[in-house]
N, C-alpha and C positions, 0 to 999 in steps of 0.2 A: 775099866774105867775106874778111876778114883772119885769117890764122892767129897766134894768140896764144901766145906761148911764157913758160912760168912757171918759175922755178927752183926753186919749191916742188914742182910738177908732177914735174920732172925728179928732185928729191931722193927723193920718194915711189917713182917708178918704179924708180931705182937701187937703193933698199933692198929693194923687193921682189924684183928680180932677184937681188940678191945672196943674199937669204934661199933664193930658188928655187935658185940654183946649189948653194948649201951643202946643201940638203936632198936634190937630185937625185943627188949625189956621196955622201952618208953613209948614206941610208936604204938598209937591206939588201934584196937580192934573195932571194925564196924560189923555190926549185925544186924540183918532185916529179919525180923520176925513178923509173923501174921498177927494181926490185933483181934482178939476174940469180942465178938459182939453178942449181947445177950438178945436171944430171938431171931437170930440170923442177920443177913444182910439186908438193910433197907433197899427198896427198889430205887435205881437211878444212881446209887452211890458208887464211883469209880473205884475199880480195884486199887488203885494207888492209895486210897484213903484206907484201906484195910491193912497197909503195912506200916510197922513201927520201927525206926532205926535207933539203934542202941549203940553208943560208942562207951568202950570199957578198955581197962587195961587188960594185957593178954595173960592168959594162965600160963603156968610152969610150962605145960606140954607145947602150947602154942608157940613160946618163946623159944624152946629147944627145938622145935620143928623149923622156925625162921633161922635160927643159927646153923641148922644142918643143911638146909637148902641155900642160903644165901653164903653160908661159909665156904662151901667149895667154889662158887663164882668168884668171891672175893678173893679168896687166896689165889686162885688162878689169874685173875687180872692183875693183882699186885706181884705177883711172881713173873708174869709176862712183862710187866712195865719195868721191873728191876732189871731183868735180862736185857731188854731193849737198851735201857739206860746205859748199862754196863758196856753193851756191844757197840753203841754209838761213841762212847766215851773213849774205849780202847781203840776204836778205828780213828779217831781224830789224833790221837796220841801217837799212833804209830803209822801216819800217813808217810807219803812220799816228801821229801826235803823241799823246802820252798826255795827258789831262786837260785 
């Protein structure tokens, strides 16, 4: 079986990875941390009031982890879509004669 290389496929993969890298770096990280209260927790205070939500930019390791986890899925989906598009296009061109 010969490995076929397509510039169109490379362009699709490069575009998908560029979007993936941009999203991995720009999407914020939401972290919920417990709030420290001096003297302990007042009586009757709900637990929800003891949590603080922090929204921040991802660290380099978090962005890398996003790229690794999302990258496999993104490349797989784009390759499947490219293959399906090529398959449908070639079927339409090589169909039976009309009329």
